[in-house]
C-alpha positions as CSV (number, residue, x, y, z in Angstrom):
1,M,-109.3,-81.6,-84.5
2,P,-111.4,-79.2,-86.6
3,K,-109.8,-76.0,-87.4
4,K,-111.3,-72.6,-86.5
5,R,-113.4,-71.4,-89.4
6,K,-112.6,-68.1,-90.9
7,K,-115.5,-66.6,-92.8
8,D,-115.9,-63.7,-95.1
9,R,-118.2,-61.5,-93.2
10,K,-119.5,-59.9,-96.3
11,A,-120.3,-63.2,-97.9
12,P,-124.0,-64.3,-97.7
13,R,-124.7,-67.1,-95.2
14,K,-125.7,-70.2,-97.1
15,R,-127.1,-72.1,-94.2
16,A,-128.1,-71.3,-90.7
17,S,-129.2,-73.8,-88.1
18,A,-132.2,-73.0,-86.0
19,R,-134.9,-74.6,-83.9
20,T,-138.4,-73.8,-82.9
21,T,-140.4,-75.1,-80.1
22,S,-143.3,-77.5,-80.9
23,A,-145.9,-75.8,-83.0
24,Q,-148.5,-76.9,-80.5
25,H,-146.8,-74.7,-77.9
26,A,-145.2,-72.0,-79.9
27,G,-147.8,-71.3,-82.4
28,L,-145.2,-71.5,-85.2
29,E,-145.1,-73.9,-88.1
30,L,-142.5,-76.7,-87.7
31,V,-139.8,-76.5,-90.3
32,D,-137.5,-79.2,-91.7
33,W,-134.3,-77.3,-91.8
34,D,-132.7,-79.7,-94.2
35,D,-135.2,-78.3,-96.8
36,V,-134.7,-74.7,-96.0
37,P,-133.5,-72.6,-99.0
38,E,-129.9,-71.4,-98.7
39,D,-131.0,-67.9,-97.5
40,D,-130.7,-66.2,-94.2
41,I,-133.2,-67.4,-91.6
42,D,-134.8,-64.4,-90.0
43,V,-136.6,-64.4,-86.7
44,I,-138.8,-61.6,-87.8
45,D,-139.9,-63.5,-90.9
46,A,-140.5,-66.6,-88.8
47,L,-142.8,-64.8,-86.4
48,A,-144.5,-62.5,-88.9
49,E,-145.5,-65.5,-91.1
50,R,-148.3,-66.3,-88.7
51,F,-148.6,-63.1,-86.6
52,P,-148.4,-60.0,-88.8
53,A,-147.8,-57.8,-85.7
54,P,-146.7,-58.3,-82.1
55,T,-150.3,-57.4,-81.0
56,D,-151.6,-60.4,-82.9
57,A,-149.1,-62.6,-81.1
58,V,-150.1,-61.1,-77.7
59,K,-153.7,-62.1,-78.4
60,A,-152.5,-65.7,-79.1
61,V,-150.6,-65.7,-75.8
62,Q,-153.6,-64.4,-73.9
63,A,-155.5,-67.3,-75.4
64,G,-153.1,-69.8,-73.9
65,E,-150.5,-70.2,-76.7
66,R,-146.8,-69.9,-76.4
67,V,-145.2,-67.7,-79.0
68,E,-141.5,-68.2,-79.2
69,W,-138.6,-68.4,-81.7
70,T,-135.4,-70.0,-80.6
71,G,-132.4,-70.5,-82.8
72,E,-128.8,-69.7,-83.7
73,I,-127.4,-68.0,-86.8
74,D,-123.6,-67.8,-86.8
75,G,-123.4,-67.5,-83.1
76,S,-124.9,-68.5,-79.7
77,T,-128.5,-69.3,-79.1
78,M,-131.0,-66.5,-79.3
79,R,-134.7,-66.3,-78.3
80,H,-137.6,-64.1,-79.2
81,R,-140.8,-64.7,-77.2
82,V,-143.9,-62.8,-76.2
83,L,-144.5,-62.3,-72.5
84,L,-147.4,-61.1,-70.4
85,A,-146.9,-59.3,-67.1
86,D,-149.1,-59.7,-64.1
87,D,-150.6,-56.3,-64.8
88,G,-151.7,-57.4,-68.3
89,T,-149.0,-55.5,-70.2
90,A,-147.1,-57.3,-72.9
91,A,-143.5,-57.3,-74.1
92,V,-141.3,-59.2,-76.5
93,E,-138.2,-60.6,-74.8
94,Q,-135.1,-60.5,-76.9
95,A,-132.5,-62.8,-75.3
96,V,-129.0,-64.0,-76.1
97,F,-127.4,-66.9,-74.3
98,V,-123.7,-67.2,-73.6
99,G,-121.9,-69.7,-75.8
100,G,-118.5,-70.7,-77.2
101,V,-115.5,-70.5,-74.9
102,L,-117.4,-68.4,-72.3
103,E,-119.9,-71.1,-71.8
104,E,-117.1,-73.7,-71.4
105,I,-115.4,-71.4,-68.8
106,L,-118.6,-71.0,-66.9
107,L,-119.3,-74.7,-66.9
108,C,-115.9,-75.5,-65.5
109,A,-116.3,-72.8,-62.9
110,W,-119.7,-74.2,-61.9
111,H,-118.0,-77.5,-61.1
112,Q,-115.1,-75.8,-59.3
113,A,-117.4,-73.9,-57.1
114,G,-119.2,-77.0,-55.7
115,E,-122.7,-77.2,-54.4
116,Q,-122.0,-75.0,-51.3
117,K,-120.8,-72.0,-53.3
118,R,-123.0,-72.1,-56.4
119,D,-125.4,-69.4,-55.2
120,L,-122.5,-67.0,-54.8
121,L,-121.1,-68.1,-58.2
122,E,-124.4,-67.2,-59.9
123,A,-124.4,-63.7,-58.5
124,G,-120.8,-63.3,-59.6
125,V,-121.5,-64.5,-63.1
126,L,-124.4,-62.1,-63.5
127,A,-122.2,-59.2,-62.3
128,A,-119.4,-60.2,-64.7
129,L,-121.8,-60.5,-67.6
130,D,-123.1,-57.0,-66.9
131,D,-119.5,-55.8,-67.0
132,L,-118.7,-57.7,-70.2
133,H,-121.8,-56.2,-71.9
134,T,-120.6,-52.7,-70.8
135,A,-117.3,-53.4,-72.5
136,V,-118.6,-55.0,-75.7
137,R,-121.7,-52.8,-76.4
138,P,-119.7,-49.7,-77.6
139,V,-117.9,-52.0,-80.1
140,L,-121.1,-53.3,-81.5
141,E,-122.7,-49.8,-81.5
142,A,-119.7,-48.3,-83.4
143,E,-119.9,-51.1,-86.0
144,I,-123.6,-50.5,-86.7
145,R,-123.2,-46.7,-86.8
146,K,-121.1,-47.1,-89.9
147,V,-124.4,-47.8,-91.8
148,R,-126.8,-46.2,-89.3
149,P,-125.1,-43.0,-87.9
150,G,-127.8,-42.2,-85.4
151,Y,-128.0,-45.7,-83.9
152,T,-127.7,-46.2,-80.1
153,A,-127.3,-49.7,-78.8
154,A,-129.8,-50.8,-76.1
155,V,-128.5,-51.7,-72.6
156,L,-129.0,-55.4,-71.9
157,Q,-129.5,-57.0,-68.5
158,S,-127.8,-60.3,-67.5
159,F,-130.1,-63.1,-66.4
160,R,-130.1,-66.8,-65.4
161,E,-132.6,-69.6,-66.0
162,E,-133.0,-73.0,-64.6
163,P,-130.8,-75.7,-66.2
164,E,-131.9,-77.3,-69.4
165,P,-133.5,-80.8,-68.9
166,N,-130.8,-82.5,-71.0
167,G,-128.0,-80.1,-70.2
168,P,-125.0,-80.4,-68.0
169,G,-126.8,-79.2,-64.9
170,M,-125.5,-75.6,-65.0
171,P,-128.1,-72.8,-65.1
172,M,-128.5,-71.0,-68.4
173,F,-126.9,-67.5,-68.5
174,G,-127.3,-64.7,-70.9
175,W,-128.5,-61.1,-71.6
176,R,-131.9,-59.9,-72.4
177,L,-134.0,-56.9,-73.3
178,L,-137.8,-56.4,-73.0
179,H,-139.5,-54.5,-75.8
180,P,-142.9,-53.1,-74.7
181,V,-145.7,-54.0,-77.1
182,G,-148.2,-51.2,-78.0
183,P,-150.8,-50.8,-80.7
184,D,-148.3,-49.6,-83.3
185,T,-145.4,-51.9,-82.4
186,S,-143.9,-53.8,-85.4
187,W,-141.7,-56.9,-85.2
188,E,-138.7,-54.8,-86.3
189,D,-139.3,-52.7,-83.2
190,T,-138.6,-55.8,-81.1
191,R,-135.1,-56.4,-82.3
192,D,-132.1,-54.4,-81.3
193,T,-129.3,-54.9,-83.8
194,A,-126.5,-54.8,-81.3
195,A,-128.3,-57.3,-79.0
196,W,-128.7,-59.6,-82.1
197,N,-125.0,-59.3,-82.9
198,T,-124.0,-60.1,-79.3
199,S,-124.7,-63.7,-80.4
200,Q,-121.8,-63.6,-82.8
201,T,-119.4,-62.3,-80.2
202,M,-120.0,-65.6,-78.4
203,S,-118.9,-67.8,-81.3
204,D,-115.2,-68.9,-81.1
205,W,-115.7,-70.6,-84.5
206,L,-115.8,-67.2,-86.2
207,D,-113.2,-64.4,-86.4
208,Y,-115.7,-61.5,-86.3
209,Y,-114.7,-60.2,-82.9
210,D,-111.2,-61.6,-82.4
211,H,-109.9,-58.1,-82.2
212,V,-111.9,-57.3,-79.0
213,P,-109.6,-57.9,-76.0
214,E,-112.4,-58.4,-73.5
215,L,-113.6,-61.5,-75.4
216,Q,-110.3,-63.4,-75.3
217,P,-110.3,-66.4,-72.8
218,T,-107.6,-64.9,-70.5
219,A,-109.6,-61.6,-70.2
220,L,-112.8,-63.5,-69.6
221,V,-111.2,-65.5,-66.8
222,R,-109.7,-62.4,-65.3
223,L,-113.1,-60.7,-65.3
224,L,-114.9,-63.7,-63.8
225,R,-112.3,-64.1,-61.0
226,Q,-112.8,-60.4,-60.2
227,H,-116.3,-61.4,-59.2
228,D,-115.1,-64.5,-57.3
229,V,-116.0,-67.0,-60.0
230,P,-113.4,-69.8,-59.9
231,A,-112.6,-69.9,-63.6
232,V,-109.5,-71.8,-64.7
233,L,-107.5,-72.2,-67.9
234,C,-104.9,-74.7,-68.8
235,V,-101.5,-73.0,-68.8
236,D,-100.4,-75.1,-71.9
237,C,-103.4,-75.3,-74.2
238,G,-105.5,-72.4,-72.9
239,K,-108.7,-74.5,-72.6
240,P,-111.1,-74.1,-69.7
241,I,-110.6,-76.9,-67.2
242,T,-111.9,-78.3,-63.9
243,D,-110.7,-81.0,-61.6
244,R,-114.1,-81.4,-59.8
245,H,-116.2,-83.0,-62.5
246,P,-118.0,-85.9,-60.8
247,R,-116.7,-88.4,-63.4
248,W,-113.2,-87.1,-63.3
249,T,-112.6,-86.1,-59.7
250,G,-109.0,-85.0,-59.2
251,I,-108.2,-84.9,-62.9
252,W,-108.1,-81.6,-64.8
253,V,-110.5,-82.0,-67.8
254,T,-112.1,-79.7,-70.3
255,P,-115.7,-79.8,-71.8
256,D,-114.1,-80.1,-75.2
257,S,-114.9,-83.8,-75.9
258,E,-112.0,-84.1,-78.4
259,R,-109.5,-83.3,-75.6
260,G,-111.1,-84.3,-72.3
261,P,-108.3,-85.0,-69.9
262,L,-105.5,-84.7,-72.5
263,C,-103.8,-81.4,-73.1
264,G,-104.0,-80.6,-76.8
265,D,-101.3,-78.0,-77.2
266,P,-100.0,-78.8,-80.7
267,D,-96.7,-77.1,-80.1
268,A,-95.8,-78.5,-76.7
269,H,-93.7,-81.4,-78.0
270,S,-93.0,-80.3,-81.6
271,D,-89.2,-80.6,-81.1
272,A,-89.3,-84.0,-79.3
273,A,-86.9,-86.6,-80.7
274,K,-88.4,-89.4,-82.8
275,P,-87.4,-93.0,-82.5
276,L,-85.2,-94.4,-85.3
277,L,-87.3,-97.6,-85.5
278,G,-91.1,-97.8,-85.1
279,T,-93.6,-95.0,-85.0
280,L,-94.8,-94.7,-81.4
281,T,-93.3,-92.6,-78.7
282,D,-94.2,-92.1,-75.1
283,L,-95.9,-88.8,-76.2
284,E,-98.7,-90.8,-77.8
285,F,-100.2,-91.1,-74.3
286,G,-100.7,-87.3,-74.3
287,A,-100.1,-84.9,-71.5
288,P,-102.3,-83.8,-68.6
289,H,-103.8,-80.3,-68.4
290,R,-102.1,-77.9,-65.9
291,P,-103.9,-75.0,-64.3
292,A,-102.4,-71.6,-64.7
293,E,-100.4,-70.4,-61.7
294,N,-102.9,-67.6,-60.9
295,T,-105.6,-70.2,-60.3
């Protein structure tokens, strides 16, 4: 079981994974990320390499191209793309998708809700994400004000999109902000720093925001259930679980492929007696997950 990584926040990132849509559709050069220098990958640099200003990208979109950057840098997936409204106005969408343990909780809740209640679930998820953003935004704003005293974080809106073609079937959820594009708009004008950092709050591999109570699994479940989203955690290992997955009906399982139907609480049987002869015990078969009492 890989351990949770603890990183020095002040240390330079040596490698960041990212992806771009096809150059044919996105208007961006394809990059072999294995050959990328060990420097930060910046969305602004990626877009400005071909389009010096957002107005140049707008012209490309008007001509039928799709201008978009999608990637992740020490956090959940982010997206920058140029959009045209029906009235001809243009904007750059800055979007952050949920990730980490919240994504796992939502996937389990999506299964728990069943087909008959998924419309209600989606409405509840969007309301809960708005509340979560309200709680987290001041934390991000205060962090940035340490170096930019006059900074005010933008207010993001929750959104949902159709499921990914190769995903688990659940809609994609996240937050987004639309930056209007005018004659003098620069690419830097299309990136709100707090919105960018929201991606890192979704990463349970990092310790950047472990101190924020609202981002802990139990608090996330509590918030979701306040909006009638049937989120469930295992009372022993604390992982998100569902007993309505079509391949595991009636068995509590987690999206964590390393645990699946087995509870992985490392301390649950630490004091169990060991046999005098041989190496195996009945505990080698593992233990099942158990839903918390309030679920």
